[in-house]
N, C-alpha and C positions, 0 to 999 in steps of 0.2 A: 345432301351434298357430300362430296368426298372429304373424309376426315382421317388424318394421320396423327397419332399421338404417341410420341416416343417416351420411354422410361428406362430406368436401369442404370443411368450414368452415376458417376460419383468419384471419389478420390481413391486411387489405388497406388500401391508401390510398384516400382519397376519390377518386371517379372510376374506380376500378378495378373489376375483374370477378371473379367466382367462380362455379363450377358445383357445386351440391349434388347428391348422389346419395342415393337411398333404395332399398336392396336389400330386397326382400319375399319372403316365403314363407308357405305355410300357408293360402293362399286363392287363389281364381280371380282373379288380377290382371287379366286381360283383361275381366272383368266388373264391376270395382269402380270406384267414384268415389274419386278420390284427392285429397288436399289438402296444402298446406303452411301451417303456422301458425308464429307466432314469439312469443317473449316477450322484450321488452326489459327491461334492468335496472330493477327497481322497478315494473314495469307488468304488466298482465294479458295473457292470451293474445290474440293478434291474428291474425285470418284473413288469409292472404296470397293464396292462389290455389287453384283447383280445377280438375282435369281430369276430365270425366265419362267413363263407359265408352264412350260413343258419339262422344267426341272433343271436344266443346265445351270451351272453356277460359274461365275467369273470373278476374278480378284485383281486388285491393283498389286503390282509386284512388291510394294512396300509392306503389304499385309499378307501376302500368300503364305500359306503353311502356318499362320498364327491365328487367322480369323476364319470363322465358318458362318456362312449365311444359311438360313433355313426358314421354313415357314410352317404354320399349322393352319391348313385350309379350313378345318372345322371351327377354329377360333378367329379366323381372318387376321392373323397376327404373324408379323415378320420378326425374325430374330437376327442378332449378330453376336456370336460367341467369340470373345476376344481372349486370347492367351498370350503369354509372354509379352506383356505390354511394355512399351518403351516410353520415355519422355516425349519422343516426337509423335506419339499417338494422341497427345493432349489435344483436344478439339471439341468443337460442338458437333455432334453426330446427328444427322438428319435422315429419316427415311423418305423415300420418294416413289411416286408413281406418275410417270409422265412428267408434267411441269409442276406437279403438286408436291410440296414438302410440308413436313410437320414442323412443329415449333423447336424441335431439337432437344438433345439432352447432353449435358456437359460431362465430358470424361477428362479427368486430370490425372496424369501419371507422374508421381513425384514422391520422393522419399523425404 
């Protein structure tokens, strides 16, 4: 079955960086459109970024030029490199494929 397992979250100071990973299995990763979404405390799910199977990437305006989505097809792994983190980036981050989400990884940006 489809499995998505996020990792790499943690506590980071404002202005810092983190790289999230999402290990996948159970489907043809090389043919899948993959995305990252997040849920901040007390808020709804927010789309962050998508990488399409053919390589195009798109970003929410709030993270554009700070976050980079990428993937390693050989490892069936999705990444989200985050730079210049802000307190408002604090959220649980989920990777997704279609309607399937992982369990999430917590990112906390605080001094």
